N, C-alpha and C positions, 0 to 999 in steps of 0.2 A: 413808605419810603421807596423812591424810584431806584432802579439799579445803579444809575449814575451817582446817586448820593449815598448809597450804602457804603460802609467802610470796606475797601477792597483788600483782600489778602495780599501780603507782600511776596514777590517772587524775585529770586536772585537773577538779575539779567545775564550775568556771565554763565551761570549754570544752565539757564534756559537756552541761551544761544548754543552752547555746546550740545545740549540734549536734542534740540531739533535737528541739528546737523547730523548727529549720530543716528537718530531715528530714521532720517531720510537715507542715511547710509545703509541701515538694515533693510529698508525697502528696496534700495538700489540693488543689493546683493540678491534679493528674492527675484526681482524683475529680470536680472541677468540670466537666471536659470529657467525662466518660463518658456514652455514649448508652445507652438502654434495651437495645439489642442487645448492647453490651459488658457491661453488668451481668448479663446472662443467660448469659454464656459460662462454661464450666467452668474450674476451676483445676487445677493439677497436684497438688492436695492430696487428691483423692478425688472425692466426689460434690458438694462445695460449688461454689457459683457465685461470680462476681466480686462480686456484691452482698453475699453472706455474708462474703466475705473483707474487703471494705471496711468492713462493719459491725464485724467483729472488730477491725480496726486501730483504729477510733475507740474501741471499747469498752475495749481493753487500754491505750491511751494515756490515756484519760479516767480510768482507775483511779488514776493518779498524783494527780489532784485529790481523788478520793474518799478516798484513803489519808491525805492531808494534812488532811482535814476531821475525821478520827477522833482520839481522844485518843492521845498518844504512848505507845507500849509502854514497859514498864519496862526491858527489856533486849533486845539483839539476839539473834536465834535463828538467823539464816542469814548465812553469809559469802558474798561475791560468787562465789567458786569453787564453792559448793554449788549455786548456782542452775541452771546448765546440766543438772545431773543430777536436778533435781526436776521438769522439764517433762513427761517422758513420763507420769508418773502423773496429770497433770492434763489430758491430751490429750482424753479423753472429755468432761470437763466443759467444755472450751473449745469443742468442736464443738457441744455442746448449747446453750451460752450464745450462740454466734454465730448459730445458727438462730433463737433467740428474739429476738435483737437485730435481725435482718433481716426478721422477720415479725411484724406487717404491714410492708410496704415503707415506709421512711422517706425523708425529704428528706435524702439523704446529704451534699450540699454544705452544707446548713444544720447538719447534725450535726457535720461537720468544723470549720466555723467556730465553733460553740459550744464544741466540745471544745478547740480551740486557745486560745480566750479563757479558758476555765476553768482549763486546766493552766498557761498562762502567768501568770495572776493568782495561782494558788495557790503558784507557785514564787517569786514576788517576795519578796525579803528573808528567805527561809528558809535556814538553814544546811544544808549537805550532811551534817552530823553528826546531824541530826534523825532519830529513828527513826520508821519507818512500818510499818504492818501490811500484808503482802502475802499472796497465796495460798500462798507458800512458807514464810511466817513473818515475824517482825519483822526488818527490816534497815535499814541506813543509807540515807537519801535519796540520797546520792551513788552508792551501789551500785545502788539501784533504777534510777537514770537510766542507768547503764551497761547494765543489762538491757533498758531501753527502747530504747537505741541498737541493741542486737542485734535486738530484735523488729522495730523499724521498718526496719532494713536488710534483714532476711530477707524481710519482707512486701513491701518495695519490689520485690525480685526476683520474688516470687510474682505481684504485680500486673502487672509489666512482662511476665513470661512468659506470662500469660494474655491480655493485651490487645495486646501488641506495642508498647506505649508506651515511649518513651525517657525514663525518670524519673531525674533526677539523684541522685547520692549525695553527701551532705555528708561531706567528707573526715574530720573528727574522728569522726563516727558510724561510718563504714566502718572506720576504724582500730580503734576500740574493739571493734567486732563481731569483726573478724579476731583481735585479740589475746586477747579473752576465750575464744573458741572454741579458739585454739591452746593457751592455758594449760590449758584444761579437758582437751584431748586429752593434754597432758603429765601431767595428774593421772590420767587413765584408763589411760594406757600409760606408767607411769614408767620411767625408765632413761636411758641416755646413748649408746645404740648408733646412733641415727638422728638426723640433724639435719633438722628440718622448717623449710623456708624459705618465707615468704609475703611477698616484697618488695612494697612498701617498709616493711611494717608489723610483721612479727614473725619471729623465729627462736627455736625451742625445741628442746631436747634431749629425746628420748623413746625408748621401747621398751627392754625389758630386753636385756642383752647387754654385750659389752665396751665400756667407755666410751672415747670419743674424747678425746684430750688435746691433740694438736697436729697441724698440717698439714691436709691435705684429709681430711674425714671419710670413712670407708669406705662409709657408707650415707647417702645424701642424697635427700630428697624436696623438690621445689620446684614451686610452682604460683602462680597469680595470686589476688588477694583474692576475687573473685567465685566462682571455681571452688572455692576452699577453703571458702567459706561454704556452697555447695551440697553439697559432700561432707560437711561437718561436720554438716549438718542433714538429711541423707538425701534431698536433692533431686537428686543426681546419683550415678550408679554409678561406682565407682573404675575399673573396666575400661573403661567408655565414655570417661571423662575421659582415661585413658592412651592409648587408641586415637586420640583426637582431638588428642593432643599438648598437652592442657591441663595435664597433670601430667608432670613429669620425675622418674623414680625410678631410682636406681642403688644397687647393693649387695644382698647376699642377704637383708637384713632390711628392705628398703625397701617391701615390699608391705604397705600399711596397710589393705587391704580388710576384714580380719577385725576391725579395731578401729573402724571407722566404721559409722554416724555417731556423733558425740559427743552430740547431742541431736536430738529430733524435734518 
């Protein structure tokens, strides 16, 4: 079954809209306090700096307002569960675009303030069913906002990891990120032999093999939300997470290392 045809989990568009705006607000507060020394720090994403990461966050979130300023596409081209599998092919373009956005150096607090105002204003009174053009193709605005929840939560972890800052996670944004990545994993590794648990947000059946029907599943993987997000996006190694007891895996089919990450 293709991602586009698999039954997609339902997300409350009003809550997602509020959550992404709030998560961007948390990031904005963090960016307001960054020093030049912190902006020059490396990130765990490769050769990029914190300044480039921050510019990328503003750039990708600001794309919501840009998309709403364009004419509405005639039809949807991308389902929500297609999106996680479309990110790898755009990785090079994202890196190049981020470098351009950060050079010459910008007033990042002003950029975040402007972006928050533009996106908040653009979303006012707009239906979640409105179609918008994205890098992946035309999709529903409500679905785009779920992808922005994923992006913002993942980048919050990246920024916190690079700077040591304690940046809050908006509960609805964190839940949406965990659920979409779990559902995408179930698409990538379809089946019913393993139960993947990420309490309190998601439980999915996955991996080919004998399907569990009742009682305790023979193959269970359980982890916390932030560890799952890092595993699913390639920011943490499976073996390292297990060694640190951030992942519990039981059963002969419970080693998910060959199936991760889901997206990068």
